[in-house]
N, CA, C and O atoms as a printed pandas DataFrame, in Angstrom:
     atom_number atom_name residue_name chain_id  residue_number  x_coord  y_coord  z_coord
0              1         N          MET        A               1   -9.293   13.546  -42.501
1              2        CA          MET        A               1  -10.241   12.845  -41.490
2              3         C          MET        A               1   -8.764   12.237  -40.111
3              4         O          MET        A               1   -8.879   12.546  -38.925
4              5         N          ALA        A               2   -8.097   11.779  -40.398
5              6        CA          ALA        A               2   -6.738   11.370  -39.766
6              7         C          ALA        A               2   -5.986   12.451  -38.865
7              8         O          ALA        A               2   -5.394   12.385  -37.788
8              9         N          GLN        A               3   -6.297   13.606  -39.885
9             10        CA          GLN        A               3   -5.660   14.593  -38.868
10            11         C          GLN        A               3   -6.511   15.196  -37.576
11            12         O          GLN        A               3   -6.068   15.653  -36.522
12            13         N          ALA        A               4   -7.402   15.096  -37.863
13            14        CA          ALA        A               4   -8.244   15.767  -36.727
14            15         C          ALA        A               4   -8.569   14.604  -35.619
15            16         O          ALA        A               4   -8.816   14.916  -34.454
16            17         N          GLU        A               5   -8.556   13.559  -35.960
17            18        CA          GLU        A               5   -8.387   12.379  -34.466
18            19         C          GLU        A               5   -7.181   12.734  -33.912
19            20         O          GLU        A               5   -7.173   13.123  -32.743
20            21         N          TYR        A               6   -5.774   12.647  -34.780
21            22        CA          TYR        A               6   -4.802   13.159  -34.294
22            23         C          TYR        A               6   -4.805   14.548  -33.082
23            24         O          TYR        A               6   -4.317   14.376  -31.965
24            25         N          VAL        A               7   -5.236   15.491  -33.375
25            26        CA          VAL        A               7   -5.724   16.832  -32.681
26            27         C          VAL        A               7   -6.291   16.315  -31.218
27            28         O          VAL        A               7   -5.905   16.246  -30.051
28            29         N          VAL        A               8   -7.458   15.991  -32.025
29            30        CA          VAL        A               8   -8.246   15.250  -30.469
30            31         C          VAL        A               8   -7.721   14.742  -29.885
31            32         O          VAL        A               8   -8.063   14.973  -28.725
32            33         N          SER        A               9   -6.823   13.941  -29.961
33            34        CA          SER        A               9   -5.839   12.815  -29.200
34            35         C          SER        A               9   -4.926   13.709  -28.501
35            36         O          SER        A               9   -4.763   13.623  -27.284
36            37         N          ALA        A              10   -4.216   14.716  -29.359
37            38        CA          ALA        A              10   -2.951   15.513  -28.783
38            39         C          ALA        A              10   -4.013   16.363  -27.520
39            40         O          ALA        A              10   -3.799   16.079  -26.342
40            41         N          ILE        A              11   -5.045   17.310  -27.835
41            42        CA          ILE        A              11   -5.748   17.789  -26.717
42            43         C          ILE        A              11   -6.385   17.067  -25.304
43            44         O          ILE        A              11   -6.602   17.540  -24.188
44            45         N          ARG        A              12   -6.545   15.951  -25.770
45            46        CA          ARG        A              12   -7.024   14.884  -24.988
46            47         C          ARG        A              12   -5.610   14.492  -23.999
47            48         O          ARG        A              12   -5.855   14.443  -22.794
48            49         N          ALA        A              13   -4.518   14.281  -24.313
49            50        CA          ALA        A              13   -3.464   14.227  -23.517
50            51         C          ALA        A              13   -2.936   15.057  -23.109
51            52         O          ALA        A              13   -2.098   14.704  -22.280
52            53         N          LEU        A              14   -3.019   16.620  -23.359
53            54        CA          LEU        A              14   -2.657   17.701  -22.247
54            55         C          LEU        A              14   -3.261   17.829  -21.698
55            56         O          LEU        A              14   -2.914   18.464  -20.702
56            57         N          LEU        A              15   -4.952   17.312  -21.782
57            58        CA          LEU        A              15   -5.600   17.737  -20.389
58            59         C          LEU        A              15   -5.447   16.884  -19.756
59            60         O          LEU        A              15   -5.610   17.255  -18.593
60            61         N          THR        A              16   -5.217   15.898  -19.802
61            62        CA          THR        A              16   -5.365   14.610  -18.970
62            63         C          THR        A              16   -4.108   14.148  -18.100
63            64         O          THR        A              16   -4.107   13.610  -16.993
64            65         N          ASP        A              17   -2.829   14.583  -19.080
65            66        CA          ASP        A              17   -1.311   14.817  -18.666
66            67         C          ASP        A              17   -1.082   13.128  -18.768
67            68         O          ASP        A              17   -0.548   12.515  -17.844
68            69         N          VAL        A              18   -1.563   12.448  -20.034
69            70        CA          VAL        A              18   -0.885   11.337  -20.546
70            71         C          VAL        A              18   -0.233   11.660  -21.680
71            72         O          VAL        A              18   -0.522   12.434  -22.592
72            73         N          SER        A              19    1.167   10.587  -21.391
73            74        CA          SER        A              19    2.045   10.631  -22.012
74            75         C          SER        A              19    2.429    9.696  -23.155
75            76         O          SER        A              19    1.330    9.184  -23.364
76            77         N          ALA        A              20    2.944    9.348  -23.699
77            78        CA          ALA        A              20    3.244    8.179  -24.802
78            79         C          ALA        A              20    4.603    7.482  -23.995
79            80         O          ALA        A              20    4.762    6.270  -24.147
80            81         N          LYS        A              21    5.633    8.285  -23.093
81            82        CA          LYS        A              21    6.358    7.208  -22.460
82            83         C          LYS        A              21    6.214    6.931  -20.859
83            84         O          LYS        A              21    5.942    7.942  -20.213
84            85         N          PRO        A              22    6.347    5.777  -20.151
85            86        CA          PRO        A              22    5.824    5.529  -18.787
86            87         C          PRO        A              22    6.818    6.501  -17.945
87            88         O          PRO        A              22    8.041    6.610  -18.028
88            89         N          SER        A              23    5.761    7.263  -16.989
89            90        CA          SER        A              23    6.294    8.098  -16.118
90            91         C          SER        A              23    7.999    7.381  -15.189
91            92         O          SER        A              23    7.967    6.161  -15.026
92            93         N          THR        A              24    8.950    7.912  -14.805
93            94        CA          THR        A              24    9.552    7.831  -13.685
94            95         C          THR        A              24    9.994    8.175  -12.502
95            96         O          THR        A              24   10.993    7.843  -11.864
96            97         N          ASN        A              25    8.540    9.357  -12.153
97            98        CA          ASN        A              25    8.849   10.206  -11.143
98            99         C          ASN        A              25    8.107    8.869  -10.551
99           100         O          ASN        A              25    7.443    7.995  -11.107
100          101         N          PRO        A              26    8.627    9.147   -8.754
101          102        CA          PRO        A              26    8.440    7.847   -7.833
102          103         C          PRO        A              26    7.366    8.021   -7.701
103          104         O          PRO        A              26    6.610    7.050   -7.663
104          105         N          ILE        A              27    6.814    9.486   -7.563
105          106        CA          ILE        A              27    5.592    9.371   -6.647
106          107         C          ILE        A              27    4.250    8.750   -7.788
107          108         O          ILE        A              27    3.281    8.154   -7.319
108          109         N          ARG        A              28    4.413    9.032   -9.445
109          110        CA          ARG        A              28    3.396    8.300  -10.032
110          111         C          ARG        A              28    3.435    6.947  -10.228
111          112         O          ARG        A              28    2.610    6.259  -10.830
112          113         N          VAL        A              29    4.464    6.601   -9.671
113          114        CA          VAL        A              29    4.757    4.897  -10.006
114          115         C          VAL        A              29    4.307    4.492   -8.482
115          116         O          VAL        A              29    3.888    3.338   -8.397
116          117         N          ALA        A              30    4.321    5.138   -7.438
117          118        CA          ALA        A              30    4.242    4.234   -6.306
118          119         C          ALA        A              30    3.014    4.238   -6.115
119          120         O          ALA        A              30    2.509    3.163   -5.788
120          121         N          TYR        A              31    1.635    6.127   -6.335
121          122        CA          TYR        A              31    0.707    5.777   -5.829
122          123         C          TYR        A              31   -0.152    4.485   -6.765
123          124         O          TYR        A              31   -0.956    3.773   -6.164
124          125         N          PRO        A              32    0.035    4.336   -7.847
125          126        CA          PRO        A              32   -0.840    3.285   -8.582
126          127         C          PRO        A              32   -0.539    2.096   -8.657
127          128         O          PRO        A              32   -1.239    1.247   -9.211
128          129         N          ARG        A              33    1.191    1.767   -7.775
129          130        CA          ARG        A              33    1.224    0.714   -7.254
130          131         C          ARG        A              33    0.878    0.347   -5.929
131          132         O          ARG        A              33    1.338   -0.719   -5.521
132          133         N          PHE        A              34    0.327    0.862   -5.354
133          134        CA          PHE        A              34    0.122    0.907   -3.888
134          135         C          PHE        A              34   -1.594    0.476   -4.112
135          136         O          PHE        A              34   -2.090   -0.379   -3.379
136          137         N          LEU        A              35   -2.324    1.086   -5.072
137          138        CA          LEU        A              35   -3.567    0.647   -5.700
138          139         C          LEU        A              35   -3.909   -0.355   -5.524
139          140         O          LEU        A              35   -4.931   -0.853   -5.053
140          141         N          ALA        A              36   -2.739   -0.815   -6.039
141          142        CA          ALA        A              36   -3.021   -2.309   -7.128
142          143         C          ALA        A              36   -2.628   -2.905   -6.132
143          144         O          ALA        A              36   -3.467   -3.795   -5.989
144          145         N          ASP        A              37   -1.908   -2.998   -5.357
145          146        CA          ASP        A              37   -1.328   -4.098   -4.049
146          147         C          ASP        A              37   -2.422   -3.810   -2.804
147          148         O          ASP        A              37   -2.269   -4.373   -1.720
148          149         N          LEU        A              38   -3.335   -3.054   -3.004
149          150        CA          LEU        A              38   -4.477   -3.016   -2.103
150          151         C          LEU        A              38   -5.457   -3.744   -2.632
151          152         O          LEU        A              38   -5.997   -4.676   -2.036
152          153         N          THR        A              39   -5.744   -3.365   -3.774
153          154        CA          THR        A              39   -6.931   -4.183   -4.898
154          155         C          THR        A              39   -6.692   -5.551   -4.920
155          156         O          THR        A              39   -7.448   -6.162   -4.164
156          157         N          GLY        A              40   -5.838   -6.292   -5.574
157          158        CA          GLY        A              40   -4.979   -7.349   -5.858
158          159         C          GLY        A              40   -5.208   -8.249   -4.423
159          160         O          GLY        A              40   -5.191   -9.462   -4.627
160          161         N          ASN        A              41   -5.428   -7.819   -2.937
161          162        CA          ASN        A              41   -5.165   -8.423   -1.590
162          163         C          ASN        A              41   -6.459   -8.267   -1.500
163          164         O          ASN        A              41   -5.979   -7.151   -1.704
164          165         N          PRO        A              42   -7.851   -8.201   -1.389
165          166        CA          PRO        A              42   -8.908   -8.075   -0.499
166          167         C          PRO        A              42   -8.633   -8.760    0.575
167          168         O          PRO        A              42   -7.696   -9.559    0.573
168          169         N          PRO        A              43   -9.598   -8.505    1.930
169          170        CA          PRO        A              43   -9.554   -9.257    2.594
170          171         C          PRO        A              43  -10.933  -10.018    2.637
171          172         O          PRO        A              43  -12.060   -9.620    2.344
172          173         N          ARG        A              44  -10.472  -11.279    3.109
173          174        CA          ARG        A              44  -12.197  -12.386    2.909
174          175         C          ARG        A              44  -12.802  -12.283    4.153
175          176         O          ARG        A              44  -12.223  -12.195    5.236
176          177         N          PRO        A              45  -13.957  -12.299    3.950
177          178        CA          PRO        A              45  -15.057  -11.994    5.818
178          179         C          PRO        A              45  -14.169  -13.167    6.468
179          180         O          PRO        A              45  -13.566  -14.056    5.867
180          181         N          ILE        A              46  -14.237  -12.963    7.712
181          182        CA          ILE        A              46  -14.421  -13.732    8.825
182          183         C          ILE        A              46  -15.889  -14.428    9.171
183          184         O          ILE        A              46  -16.903  -13.737    9.076
184          185         N          PRO        A              47  -15.948  -15.468    9.473
185          186        CA          PRO        A              47  -16.807  -15.786   10.117
186          187         C          PRO        A              47  -17.119  -15.708   11.270
187          188         O          PRO        A              47  -16.085  -15.530   11.915
188          189         N          VAL        A              48  -18.419  -15.758   12.242
189          190        CA          VAL        A              48  -18.664  -15.271   13.889
190          191         C          VAL        A              48  -17.580  -16.133   14.145
191          192         O          VAL        A              48  -16.478  -15.594   14.240
192          193         N          CYS        A              49  -17.661  -17.536   14.299
193          194        CA          CYS        A              49  -17.105  -18.140   14.936
194          195         C          CYS        A              49  -15.857  -18.746   14.155
195          196         O          CYS        A              49  -15.767  -19.779   13.490
196          197         N          ALA        A              50  -14.947  -17.786   14.450
197          198        CA          ALA        A              50  -13.141  -17.427   13.256
198          199         C          ALA        A              50  -12.682  -18.629   14.141
199          200         O          ALA        A              50  -12.606  -18.756   15.363
200          201         N          ASP        A              51  -12.502  -19.172   13.467
201          202        CA          ASP        A              51  -10.823  -20.520   13.138
202          203         C          ASP        A              51   -9.425  -19.891   13.236
203          204         O          ASP        A              51   -9.202  -18.757   12.813
204          205         N          ALA        A              52   -8.794  -20.416   13.624
205          206        CA          ALA        A              52   -6.938  -20.180   13.661
206          207         C          ALA        A              52   -6.721  -19.757   12.089
207          208         O          ALA        A              52   -6.154  -18.769   11.621
208          209         N          ALA        A              53   -7.284  -20.702   11.534
209          210        CA          ALA        A              53   -6.941  -20.370    9.813
210          211         C          ALA        A              53   -7.671  -18.976    9.653
211          212         O          ALA        A              53   -6.966  -18.106    9.141
212          213         N          ASP        A              54   -8.340  -18.785    9.833
213          214        CA          ASP        A              54   -9.402  -17.355    9.495
214          215         C          ASP        A              54   -8.786  -16.711    9.772
215          216         O          ASP        A              54   -8.520  -15.821    8.964
216          217         N          LEU        A              55   -8.128  -16.706   11.103
217          218        CA          LEU        A              55   -6.985  -15.770   11.907
218          219         C          LEU        A              55   -5.901  -15.424   10.928
219          220         O          LEU        A              55   -5.790  -14.297   10.447
220          221         N          GLN        A              56   -5.084  -16.454   10.642
221          222        CA          GLN        A              56   -3.678  -16.590    9.941
222          223         C          GLN        A              56   -4.155  -15.559    8.832
223          224         O          GLN        A              56   -3.642  -14.440    8.848
224          225         N          ASP        A              57   -5.293  -15.927    7.682
225          226        CA          ASP        A              57   -5.666  -15.259    6.690
226          227         C          ASP        A              57   -5.560  -13.986    6.680
227          228         O          ASP        A              57   -5.042  -13.331    5.776
228          229         N          ARG        A              58   -6.371  -13.271    8.364
229          230        CA          ARG        A              58   -6.638  -12.068    8.233
230          231         C          ARG        A              58   -5.335  -11.051    8.584
231          232         O          ARG        A              58   -5.255   -9.859    8.290
232          233         N          ALA        A              59   -4.222  -11.968    9.384
233          234        CA          ALA        A              59   -2.910  -11.507    9.871
234          235         C          ALA        A              59   -2.122  -11.324    8.317
235          236         O          ALA        A              59   -1.387  -10.350    8.151
236          237         N          ASP        A              60   -2.309  -12.213    7.336
237          238        CA          ASP        A              60   -1.697  -12.330    6.149
238          239         C          ASP        A              60   -1.682  -10.729    5.477
239          240         O          ASP        A              60   -0.787   -9.950    5.148
240          241         N          HIS        A              61   -3.206  -10.696    5.466
241          242        CA          HIS        A              61   -3.962   -9.630    4.530
242          243         C          HIS        A              61   -3.243   -8.470    5.145
243          244         O          HIS        A              61   -2.766   -7.602    4.415
244          245         N          LEU        A              62   -3.131   -8.400    6.556
245          246        CA          LEU        A              62   -2.622   -7.080    7.078
246          247         C          LEU        A              62   -1.475   -6.695    6.671
247          248         O          LEU        A              62   -1.099   -5.588    6.286
248          249         N          GLU        A              63   -0.874   -7.790    6.790
249          250        CA          GLU        A              63    0.466   -7.766    6.757
250          251         C          GLU        A              63    1.037   -7.490    5.444
251          252         O          GLU        A              63    2.215   -7.137    5.377
252          253         N          GLY        A              64    0.189   -7.639    4.191
253          254        CA          GLY        A              64    0.523   -7.280    2.888
254          255         C          GLY        A              64   -0.095   -5.536    2.884
255          256         O          GLY        A              64    0.508   -4.682    2.234
256          257         N          VAL        A              65   -1.100   -5.266    3.535
257          258        CA          VAL        A              65   -1.609   -4.020    3.525
258          259         C          VAL        A              65   -0.255   -3.127    3.937
259          260         O          VAL        A              65    0.205   -2.308    3.142
260          261         N          ILE        A              66    0.448   -3.400    5.488
261          262        CA          ILE        A              66    0.960   -2.987    5.821
262          263         C          ILE        A              66    2.528   -2.776    5.159
263          264         O          ILE        A              66    3.187   -1.771    5.426
264          265         N          ALA        A              67    2.976   -3.737    4.361
265          266        CA          ALA        A              67    4.121   -3.937    3.465
266          267         C          ALA        A              67    3.612   -2.707    2.594
267          268         O          ALA        A              67    4.387   -1.763    2.746
268          269         N          ALA        A              68    2.631   -2.427    1.787
269          270        CA          ALA        A              68    2.321   -1.894    0.457
270          271         C          ALA        A              68    2.102   -0.224    1.406
271          272         O          ALA        A              68    2.274    0.923    0.994
272          273         N          LEU        A              69    1.870   -0.491    2.135
273          274        CA          LEU        A              69    1.356    1.222    2.815
274          275         C          LEU        A              69    2.920    1.946    3.417
275          276         O          LEU        A              69    3.162    3.150    3.492
276          277         N          SER        A              70    3.769    0.887    3.768
277          278        CA          SER        A              70    5.243    1.337    3.791
278          279         C          SER        A              70    6.056    1.540    2.745
279          280         O          SER        A              70    6.989    2.334    2.859
280          281         N          ALA        A              71    5.823    0.839    1.537
281          282        CA          ALA        A              71    6.410    1.144    0.151
282          283         C          ALA        A              71    6.060    2.773   -0.247
283          284         O          ALA        A              71    6.870    3.696   -0.325
284          285         N          TYR        A              72    4.760    2.811   -0.445
285          286        CA          TYR        A              72    4.028    3.801   -0.488
286          287         C          TYR        A              72    4.543    5.367    0.564
287          288         O          TYR        A              72    4.796    6.470    0.081
288          289         N          LEU        A              73    4.567    5.120    1.567
289          290        CA          LEU        A              73    4.742    6.357    2.193
290          291         C          LEU        A              73    6.614    6.636    2.334
291          292         O          LEU        A              73    7.182    7.728    2.352
292          293         N          THR        A              74    7.127    5.510    2.402
293          294        CA          THR        A              74    8.397    5.655    1.806
294          295         C          THR        A              74    8.875    6.429    0.646
295          296         O          THR        A              74    9.804    7.236    0.678
296          297         N          ALA        A              75    8.039    6.061   -0.560
297          298        CA          ALA        A              75    8.044    6.972   -1.718
298          299         C          ALA        A              75    8.201    8.384   -1.562
299          300         O          ALA        A              75    9.011    9.162   -2.067
300          301         N          ILE        A              76    6.919    8.615   -0.471
301          302        CA          ILE        A              76    6.206    9.834   -0.509
302          303         C          ILE        A              76    6.925   10.656    0.064
303          304         O          ILE        A              76    7.358   11.672   -0.480
304          305         N          LEU        A              77    7.193   10.243    1.500
305          306        CA          LEU        A              77    8.570   10.917    2.497
306          307         C          LEU        A              77   10.063   10.995    1.354
307          308         O          LEU        A              77   10.822   11.945    1.158
308          309         N          ASP        A              78   10.071    9.999    0.925
309          310        CA          ASP        A              78   12.223   10.389    0.246
310          311         C          ASP        A              78   11.378   11.392   -0.646
311          312         O          ASP        A              78   11.463   12.585   -0.356
312          313         N          ASP        A              79   10.650   11.050   -1.599
313          314        CA          ASP        A              79   10.313   12.728   -2.385
314          315         C          ASP        A              79   10.113   13.553   -1.841
315          316         O          ASP        A              79   10.700   14.488   -2.385
316          317         N          THR        A              80    9.576   13.889   -0.969
317          318        CA          THR        A              80    9.539   15.249   -0.051
318          319         C          THR        A              80   10.536   15.445    0.660
319          320         O          THR        A              80   10.761   16.627    0.920
320          321         N          ALA        A              81   11.445   14.446    1.206
321          322        CA          ALA        A              81   12.227   15.332    2.078
322          323         C          ALA        A              81   13.626   15.806    1.154
323          324         O          ALA        A              81   14.515   16.510    1.634
324          325         N          GLN        A              82   13.635   15.239   -0.363
325          326        CA          GLN        A              82   14.358   15.763   -1.530
326          327         C          GLN        A              82   14.053   17.419   -1.738
327          328         O          GLN        A              82   14.966   18.192   -2.031
328          329         N          ASN        A              83   12.959   17.766   -1.590
329          330        CA          ASN        A              83   12.034   19.443   -1.394
330          331         C          ASN        A              83   12.409   19.863   -0.488
331          332         O          ASN        A              83   12.400   21.088   -0.609
332          333         N          VAL        A              84   12.928   19.441    0.847
333          334        CA          VAL        A              84   12.837   20.522    2.312
334          335         C          VAL        A              84   14.179   20.614    2.355
335          336         O          VAL        A              84   14.848   19.580    2.367
336          337         N          PRO        A              85   14.751   21.813    2.382
337          338        CA          PRO        A              85   15.841   21.913    2.700
338          339         C          PRO        A              85   16.461   21.621    4.399
339          340         O          PRO        A              85   16.114   22.190    5.434
340          341         N          GLY        A              86   17.351   20.670    4.228
341          342        CA          GLY        A              86   17.932   20.321    5.098
342          343         C          GLY        A              86   17.482   18.972    5.282
343          344         O          GLY        A              86   18.007   18.285    6.158
344          345         N          GLY        A              87   16.498   18.481    4.497
345          346        CA          GLY        A              87   15.401   16.903    4.261
346          347         C          GLY        A              87   14.657   17.032    5.840
347          348         O          GLY        A              87   14.510   17.978    6.614
348          349         N          LEU        A              88   14.421   16.123    5.869
349          350        CA          LEU        A              88   13.511   15.391    7.167
350          351         C          LEU        A              88   14.080   14.403    7.999
351          352         O          LEU        A              88   15.046   13.671    7.782
352          353         N          ASP        A              89   13.359   14.488    8.959
353          354        CA          ASP        A              89   14.060   13.706   10.079
354          355         C          ASP        A              89   12.706   12.430   10.554
355          356         O          ASP        A              89   11.804   12.695   11.349
356          357         N          LEU        A              90   12.889   10.916    9.767
357          358        CA          LEU        A              90   12.371   10.291    9.548
358          359         C          LEU        A              90   12.088    8.920   10.439
359          360         O          LEU        A              90   11.368    7.936   10.268
360          361         N          ARG        A              91   13.115    9.387   11.591
361          362        CA          ARG        A              91   13.175    8.441   12.337
362          363         C          ARG        A              91   12.167    8.233   13.508
363          364         O          ARG        A              91   12.437    7.367   14.341
364          365         N          GLN        A              92   11.196    8.858   13.612
365          366        CA          GLN        A              92   10.036    8.535   14.460
366          367         C          GLN        A              92    8.969    8.330   13.490
367          368         O          GLN        A              92    7.946    7.721   13.804
368          369         N          ILE        A              93    9.121    8.716   12.554
369          370        CA          ILE        A              93    8.243    8.092   11.622
370          371         C          ILE        A              93    8.289    6.211   11.378
371          372         O          ILE        A              93    7.439    5.322   11.430
372          373         N          ASP        A              94    9.864    6.268   11.081
373          374        CA          ASP        A              94    9.849    4.963   10.982
374          375         C          ASP        A              94    9.871    3.515   11.993
375          376         O          ASP        A              94    9.675    2.317   11.788
376          377         N          ALA        A              95   10.293    4.524   13.408
377          378        CA          ALA        A              95   10.074    3.545   14.769
378          379         C          ALA        A              95    8.401    3.932   14.779
379          380         O          ALA        A              95    7.852    3.021   15.397
380          381         N          LEU        A              96    7.667    4.659   14.454
381          382        CA          LEU        A              96    6.090    4.250   14.626
382          383         C          LEU        A              96    5.826    3.061   13.299
383          384         O          LEU        A              96    5.115    2.082   13.521
384          385         N          ARG        A              97    6.408    3.248   12.070
385          386        CA          ARG        A              97    5.622    2.466   11.515
386          387         C          ARG        A              97    6.369    0.814   12.181
387          388         O          ARG        A              97    5.550   -0.036   12.528
388          389         N          SER        A              98    7.322    0.604   12.263
389          390        CA          SER        A              98    7.706   -1.009   12.849
390          391         C          SER        A              98    7.048   -1.089   14.238
391          392         O          SER        A              98    6.753   -2.231   14.589
392          393         N          ASP        A              99    6.783   -0.161   15.035
393          394        CA          ASP        A              99    5.819   -0.282   16.163
394          395         C          ASP        A              99    4.230   -0.686   15.656
395          396         O          ASP        A              99    3.577   -1.482   16.331
396          397         N          LEU        A             100    3.856   -0.280   14.834
397          398        CA          LEU        A             100    2.533   -0.540   14.290
398          399         C          LEU        A             100    2.491   -1.663   14.263
399          400         O          LEU        A             100    1.863   -2.359   15.061
400          401         N          GLU        A             101    3.504   -2.260   12.847
401          402        CA          GLU        A             101    3.512   -3.881   12.193
402          403         C          GLU        A             101    4.061   -4.939   13.712
403          404         O          GLU        A             101    3.908   -6.154   13.836
404          405         N          SER        A             102    4.515   -4.262   14.405
405          406        CA          SER        A             102    5.075   -5.358   15.194
406          407         C          SER        A             102    3.540   -5.657   16.657
407          408         O          SER        A             102    3.406   -6.616   17.417
408          409         N          GLU        A             103    2.700   -4.437   16.519
409          410        CA          GLU        A             103    1.500   -4.443   17.843
410          411         C          GLU        A             103    0.582   -5.767   16.663
411          412         O          GLU        A             103    0.278   -6.932   16.918
412          413         N          LEU        A             104    0.374   -4.971   15.417
413          414        CA          LEU        A             104   -0.475   -5.811   14.602
414          415         C          LEU        A             104   -0.171   -7.101   14.657
415          416         O          LEU        A             104   -0.901   -7.941   15.185
416          417         N          ARG        A             105    1.222   -7.406   13.968
417          418        CA          ARG        A             105    1.557   -9.206   14.451
418          419         C          ARG        A             105    1.204   -9.730   15.584
419          420         O          ARG        A             105    0.407  -10.652   15.755
420          421         N          GLY        A             106    2.241   -8.704   16.948
421          422        CA          GLY        A             106    1.797   -9.744   18.173
422          423         C          GLY        A             106    0.516   -9.823   18.380
423          424         O          GLY        A             106    0.072  -10.864   18.866
424          425         N          THR        A             107   -0.297   -8.817   18.079
425          426        CA          THR        A             107   -1.848   -9.608   18.667
426          427         C          THR        A             107   -2.686   -9.691   17.769
427          428         O          THR        A             107   -3.812   -9.282   18.052
428          429         N          LEU        A             108   -2.495  -10.131   16.664
429          430        CA          LEU        A             108   -3.274  -11.318   15.841
430          431         C          LEU        A             108   -2.661  -12.431   16.150
431          432         O          LEU        A             108   -3.453  -13.364   16.284
432          433         N          GLN        A             109   -1.288  -12.770   16.359
433          434        CA          GLN        A             109   -0.688  -14.242   16.779
434          435         C          GLN        A             109   -1.206  -14.419   17.986
435          436         O          GLN        A             109   -1.444  -15.619   18.119
436          437         N          GLN        A             110   -1.460  -13.896   18.805
437          438        CA          GLN        A             110   -1.630  -14.354   20.340
438          439         C          GLN        A             110   -3.518  -14.626   19.905
439          440         O          GLN        A             110   -3.951  -15.741   20.196
440          441         N          ALA        A             111   -4.325  -13.811   19.374
441          442        CA          ALA        A             111   -5.589  -14.447   18.939
442          443         C          ALA        A             111   -5.692  -15.784   18.526
443          444         O          ALA        A             111   -6.426  -16.670   18.962
444          445         N          ILE        A             112   -4.429  -15.826   17.163
445          446        CA          ILE        A             112   -4.425  -17.184   16.364
446          447         C          ILE        A             112   -3.831  -18.171   17.608
447          448         O          ILE        A             112   -4.300  -19.309   17.635
448          449         N          ASP        A             113   -3.194  -17.941   18.266
449          450        CA          ASP        A             113   -2.512  -19.511   19.269
450          451         C          ASP        A             113   -3.835  -19.939   20.119
451          452         O          ASP        A             113   -4.248  -21.061   20.412
452          453         N          GLY        A             114   -4.502  -18.262   20.494
453          454        CA          GLY        A             114   -5.577  -18.596   21.684
454          455         C          GLY        A             114   -6.637  -19.481   21.002
455          456         O          GLY        A             114   -6.855  -20.593   21.482
456          457         N          THR        A             115   -7.250  -19.101   20.013
457          458        CA          THR        A             115   -8.145  -20.016   18.967
458          459         C          THR        A             115   -7.513  -21.311   18.829
459          460         O          THR        A             115   -8.031  -22.252   19.431
460          461         N          ALA        A             116   -6.359  -21.533   18.051
461          462        CA          ALA        A             116   -6.147  -22.473   17.997
462          463         C          ALA        A             116   -6.066  -23.404   19.487
463          464         O          ALA        A             116   -6.465  -24.561   19.358
464          465         N          ARG        A             117   -5.651  -23.057   20.694
465          466        CA          ARG        A             117   -5.709  -23.548   21.917
466          467         C          ARG        A             117   -6.778  -24.114   22.407
467          468         O          ARG        A             117   -6.786  -24.863   23.383
468          469         N          ARG        A             118   -7.806  -23.754   21.699
469          470        CA          ARG        A             118   -9.417  -23.971   22.595
470          471         C          ARG        A             118   -9.736  -24.790   21.123
471          472         O          ARG        A             118  -10.521  -25.685   21.435
472          473         N          ALA        A             119   -9.586  -24.830   20.322
473          474        CA          ALA        A             119   -9.610  -26.281   19.425
474          475         C          ALA        A             119   -9.422  -27.234   19.479
475          476         O          ALA        A             119  -10.126  -28.196   19.171
476          477         N          ALA        A             120   -8.194  -27.166   19.981
477          478        CA          ALA        A             120   -7.295  -28.956   20.706
478          479         C          ALA        A             120   -7.695  -29.629   21.343
479          480         O          ALA        A             120   -7.051  -30.624   21.674
């Protein structure tokens, strides 16, 4: 009977690509880490009359999302660049990512500051 269980386990491992040792492939590591970062940092609902603390909480959440996305994009693009003859020119993507981070931070900070001023 033990032998039958071993065969079933071996077939299941082949079908699901499960291996006994953890993967060192950067993409296989980056994707579940990205998902874990997102699920570990869910956004809290914002009330209709949000105050500065509510907006700061949302800004912190988005900063975490952007950091997780940035790490994931870096892993995917680095892996892709290794498989493209001559690599990839990632300067525009890096600039867009930086612009997105800056715009999000600036927009939310203006909202936080305006809400705090109105409350004072």
